[in-house]
C-alpha positions in Angstrom: 175.6 156.3 136.6 173.8 159.2 135.0 170.2 160.4 135.5 167.7 157.5 135.1 166.5 156.9 131.5 162.8 156.6 131.1 162.2 157.2 127.4 164.4 156.6 124.3 164.0 158.0 120.8 165.4 156.3 117.6 165.9 157.8 114.2 167.6 156.8 111.0 168.8 159.3 108.5 170.8 159.9 105.2 170.9 157.3 102.5 170.0 153.6 103.1 172.5 151.0 104.2 172.1 147.3 104.9 172.1 147.8 108.7 169.2 150.3 109.5 166.4 147.8 110.1 168.8 145.4 112.0 170.1 148.2 114.2 166.6 149.2 115.1 165.7 145.6 115.8 168.8 145.0 118.0 168.3 148.2 120.0 164.7 147.4 120.7 165.7 143.8 121.6 168.4 144.9 124.0 166.3 147.5 125.7 163.5 145.0 126.1 165.9 142.6 127.8 167.9 144.8 130.1 165.5 147.7 130.7 162.0 146.6 129.6 160.3 149.5 131.4 161.9 152.1 129.2 159.5 153.6 126.6 160.8 153.7 123.0 159.6 155.8 120.2 160.9 156.0 116.6 160.9 159.3 114.7 159.5 159.0 111.1 161.8 159.9 108.3 164.8 160.9 110.4 165.3 164.5 111.4 162.4 165.5 109.3 160.0 163.6 111.5 161.7 165.0 114.6 161.1 168.6 113.3 157.5 167.7 112.5 156.8 165.8 115.7 156.0 162.6 113.9 156.8 159.4 115.8 155.8 155.8 116.2 155.5 154.1 119.6 157.3 150.7 120.0 154.5 148.6 121.3 154.8 145.3 123.2 154.0 143.5 119.9 156.9 145.3 118.2 159.2 144.4 121.0 158.3 140.7 120.6 158.8 141.0 116.9 162.1 143.0 117.0 164.2 140.1 115.7 162.1 140.1 112.5 163.6 143.5 111.6 167.0 141.9 111.0 165.5 140.0 108.1 164.8 143.2 106.1 166.7 145.9 104.3 165.9 149.6 104.3 164.5 151.4 107.3 161.0 150.7 108.4 160.8 154.1 110.1 162.0 156.0 107.0 164.9 158.3 106.2 165.5 161.8 104.9 168.4 164.1 104.3 167.9 167.1 106.6 170.7 169.3 108.0 169.4 171.1 111.1 172.0 173.9 110.8 170.9 174.6 107.2 168.1 176.9 108.2 167.4 178.2 104.7 166.8 174.6 103.4 164.6 173.7 106.4 162.5 176.8 105.8 162.3 176.1 102.1 161.1 172.6 102.7 158.4 173.7 105.2 160.0 171.9 108.1 160.3 175.1 110.2 158.8 178.5 110.0 160.7 181.7 109.0 162.7 182.9 112.0 162.8 179.5 113.7 166.0 177.7 114.6 165.7 174.1 113.5 167.9 172.9 116.3 165.7 174.5 118.9 162.6 173.1 117.2 164.2 169.7 117.3 165.3 170.1 121.0 161.8 171.4 122.0 160.2 168.4 120.3 162.5 166.0 122.2 161.6 167.8 125.5 157.9 167.7 124.6 158.1 164.0 123.9 160.0 163.4 127.2 163.0 161.7 125.4 166.0 161.2 127.6 168.2 159.5 125.0 168.2 159.9 121.3 169.8 157.1 119.1 170.8 158.4 115.7 171.7 155.7 113.1 173.4 157.2 110.1 176.6 158.2 108.3 179.0 161.1 108.9 176.3 163.7 107.9 173.8 162.2 110.3 176.2 161.9 113.2 177.7 165.4 112.4 174.1 166.7 112.7 173.7 164.7 115.9 177.0 166.2 117.2 175.7 169.7 116.4 172.4 168.9 118.1 174.1 167.5 121.2 176.3 170.6 121.4 173.2 172.8 121.1 171.4 170.8 123.8 174.3 171.1 126.2 174.7 174.8 125.6 171.0 175.4 126.3 170.9 173.1 129.3 168.6 170.4 127.8 169.1 167.2 129.8 169.3 164.8 126.8 172.0 162.3 125.7 172.7 161.5 122.0 174.2 158.0 121.2 174.8 157.3 117.5 175.6 154.3 115.4 177.8 154.6 112.3 176.0 153.7 109.1 177.6 154.1 105.7 178.3 151.7 102.8 181.3 153.9 102.0 183.1 152.8 105.2 184.6 156.3 105.4 184.1 157.6 109.0 187.0 158.6 111.2 187.9 156.9 113.5 185.5 154.0 112.9 187.2 150.8 111.8 184.1 149.3 110.1 180.9 151.1 109.4 177.7 149.1 109.8 176.3 147.7 106.5 179.5 148.1 104.4 180.3 144.4 104.3 176.8 143.5 103.1 176.9 146.3 100.4 180.1 144.9 99.0 178.7 141.3 98.9 175.5 142.5 97.2 177.3 144.6 94.7 179.3 141.5 93.7 176.1 139.6 93.3 174.6 142.4 91.1 177.6 142.4 88.8 177.7 138.6 88.6 174.5 138.9 86.4 175.4 142.1 84.6 178.7 140.8 83.4 176.9 138.2 81.2 175.8 141.2 79.0 179.2 141.0 77.4 177.7 138.1 75.3 175.1 140.5 74.0 177.4 142.5 71.8 180.9 142.2 70.4 183.5 144.6 71.8 181.4 145.4 74.9 182.6 147.9 77.5 180.8 147.4 80.8 181.2 150.0 83.5 180.1 149.0 87.0 179.6 152.2 89.0 179.7 151.6 92.8 178.8 154.0 95.6 181.7 155.9 97.3 181.8 159.7 97.2 185.2 160.2 98.7 186.3 156.7 99.6 187.1 153.8 97.3 186.7 151.0 100.0 183.3 149.8 98.7 184.4 149.6 95.1 187.6 147.8 96.0 185.7 145.4 98.4 183.0 144.8 95.8 185.6 143.9 93.2 187.3 141.5 95.7 184.0 139.9 96.7 183.1 139.5 93.0 186.4 137.8 92.2 185.7 135.3 95.1 182.4 134.5 93.3 184.4 133.8 90.1 186.7 131.5 92.1 183.7 129.2 92.7 182.7 128.9 89.1 183.8 126.4 86.4 184.8 127.8 83.0 184.9 126.3 79.5 187.2 128.6 77.5 187.1 126.4 74.4 183.5 127.6 73.8 184.1 131.2 74.8 183.2 130.8 78.5 186.5 132.0 79.9 187.2 133.6 83.3 189.0 136.5 81.6 185.7 137.6 79.9 184.1 137.8 83.3 187.1 139.2 85.1 187.5 142.6 86.7 189.8 144.4 84.3 190.3 147.7 86.2 189.3 149.4 89.5 189.2 153.2 89.7 188.6 154.9 93.0 188.9 158.5 94.3 192.2 157.9 96.0 194.0 156.9 92.8 195.3 159.2 90.1 194.3 158.0 86.6 196.5 158.1 83.5 193.7 157.6 80.9 196.1 157.2 78.0 198.2 154.4 79.7 195.2 152.6 81.0 193.4 152.8 77.6 196.5 151.1 76.0 196.4 148.3 78.5 192.6 147.9 78.3 192.7 148.0 74.5 194.9 144.8 74.5 192.3 143.1 76.8 189.5 144.2 74.5 191.3 142.9 71.4 191.9 139.5 73.0 188.7 139.0 74.9 186.1 141.1 73.0 185.1 142.8 76.3 186.3 145.0 79.1 184.8 145.3 82.6 185.5 148.3 84.8 184.7 148.8 88.5 184.4 152.6 89.2 183.6 154.5 92.4 180.9 157.2 91.9 183.4 159.7 93.3 186.4 158.7 91.0 187.7 161.7 89.1 184.7 163.7 90.2 186.5 167.0 90.5 187.8 166.7 87.0 184.3 166.0 85.7 182.8 168.9 87.6 185.4 171.2 86.2 184.5 170.0 82.7 180.8 170.6 83.3 181.4 174.1 84.7 183.8 175.0 81.8 180.8 174.3 79.5 178.6 176.6 81.6 176.7 173.8 83.4 176.1 174.1 87.1 176.2 171.0 89.3 173.4 170.9 91.9 174.2 170.2 95.5 172.3 168.6 98.4 171.5 170.2 101.8 174.9 169.2 103.0 176.7 171.0 100.1 177.7 167.7 98.4 177.6 167.6 94.6 174.6 165.6 93.3 176.6 162.6 92.0 173.6 161.4 89.9 174.0 164.6 87.9 177.7 164.3 87.7 177.3 160.8 86.2 180.8 159.4 86.8 180.1 156.0 85.2 178.9 157.7 82.0 182.1 159.9 82.0 184.3 156.8 82.2 182.3 155.0 79.5 182.7 158.0 77.2 186.4 158.4 78.0 187.3 154.8 77.2 184.8 153.7 74.6 186.5 155.3 71.6 190.1 154.5 72.8 189.1 150.9 73.2 187.2 150.6 70.0 184.1 149.6 72.0 181.1 148.8 69.8 178.7 149.2 72.8 179.0 150.7 76.3 176.9 149.6 79.2 176.9 151.5 82.4 175.2 149.8 85.4 175.0 151.1 89.0 174.6 148.7 91.9 174.1 151.3 94.6 170.3 151.0 95.1 170.5 147.2 94.8 173.2 146.8 97.4 172.3 149.5 99.9 168.7 148.3 100.4 169.7 144.7 101.2 169.2 143.0 104.5 172.4 142.8 106.5 174.5 139.7 106.1 175.7 137.5 109.0 179.0 139.4 109.5 177.2 142.7 109.6 174.5 141.4 111.9 177.1 140.3 114.4 178.8 143.7 114.3 175.5 145.6 114.5 174.4 143.6 117.5 177.6 144.3 119.4 177.4 148.0 118.6 173.7 148.1 119.5 174.3 146.4 122.9 177.1 148.8 123.6 174.9 151.7 122.6 172.3 150.7 125.1 174.9 150.3 127.8 176.2 153.8 127.1 172.7 155.2 127.0 171.8 153.8 130.4 174.9 155.4 131.8 174.2 158.6 129.9 177.5 158.4 127.9 177.2 160.3 124.6 179.0 159.6 121.4 179.0 157.4 118.3 179.5 153.7 119.1 182.0 151.9 117.0 185.5 150.2 117.0 187.9 153.1 117.6 190.9 152.8 115.2 192.9 155.3 117.2 192.5 153.3 120.4 193.2 149.7 119.4 189.8 149.1 117.8 188.2 149.2 121.2 184.4 149.3 121.0 183.2 152.4 122.8 181.2 155.6 122.5 183.5 157.9 120.5 183.2 161.6 121.3 181.2 163.4 118.6 184.0 165.9 118.1 186.2 163.1 116.9 183.7 161.9 114.3 184.4 163.0 110.7 183.5 161.8 107.3 185.7 161.5 104.2 188.2 158.9 105.5 190.1 157.7 102.5 190.7 154.0 101.7 194.2 153.0 102.5 195.8 152.1 99.2 198.4 150.0 100.9 195.9 147.6 102.2 197.4 144.1 101.4 194.2 142.6 99.9 193.9 145.6 97.5 197.5 145.2 96.4 196.7 141.5 95.8 193.6 142.5 93.8 195.5 144.9 91.5 198.3 142.4 90.9 195.8 139.6 90.1 194.0 141.7 87.4 197.2 143.1 86.0 196.5 146.8 86.9 199.7 148.7 87.6 200.1 149.6 91.2 201.9 152.7 90.0 198.5 154.3 89.3 198.2 154.7 93.1 199.8 158.1 93.3 197.6 160.8 94.9 195.6 160.2 98.0 192.9 162.7 98.8 192.5 163.7 102.5 
């Protein structure tokens, strides 16, 4: 048993995911049950609030209402994208003064607030930042433990089996497209591109397509009057891990367009992104990057690129690009995610009380055991396994050649 825990801090960071509010709720609920005397504060807007010394106290009323947080999406305490080791960015944004080390500012604030354990809820960037902060704390003899929870709709964190919120994001993306797909009635020869989140990993796009097809399984169709399943079907799925032969795919999709008067594509926001960036740079255009060095995908506009690539080759009269990301990532967590989040939150509290640091999740390298995984083993960019049986089944069902699965990015 480590040093006694008297005060806990919680922060959420990075983009939203359908788990943040629930994770906060379950952490507060668990602490209130097993260690009610421990004080809890929440930093406002993630690492930004930590640097600014802005926090909210978890009052007795909040503890009694903790379960209500599981009914909501988003993060009630707010998020931001701040990289503590990017000193230049922190200074530019006014978060620290010139000459200050953001990690030391954060550490000093934690000491000032009397925090013994910091829970970080976020994706690979958040937990990488947490790992760097934990390393700084240890090197500088700060007696503080960091225990993270893995949030990302991309489901791309090594060695986490399932990131919190990803199941819900797929379900919500399917619901989103279930309405959008009816737009094929609005115009003849309609090309609809559904852009799904996923910078380096195609799991969410694939899972969203699979969830959407399950929705189609529950519908009744009347093809004699034009209401056919094929017009609402997923006709192609393009993800970062797959090579794309545009010419071959255009020929296949042209036949679908000629027969059904529409084509529906599911595209990851990171699919073919390097090719697109090279095209932009060749034209003298620079692609802006965030504090973590990632290309700003809203500026790259992958969905628009796919629409432009295929529209002429398919003879599309109209192209509609729709992005489900903000709709799906801000949803409340579904039942499956809530069960996983609760298990992870309970384990995180148990680890915190024993002062065991790490990111809590099911460890793929160790038989999917739920544990606090050492920060130096946490890494983003885990690719989707193209040999996943349900994905093979999906491609076969929609008639997309599995031969397109050639190059996997690591």
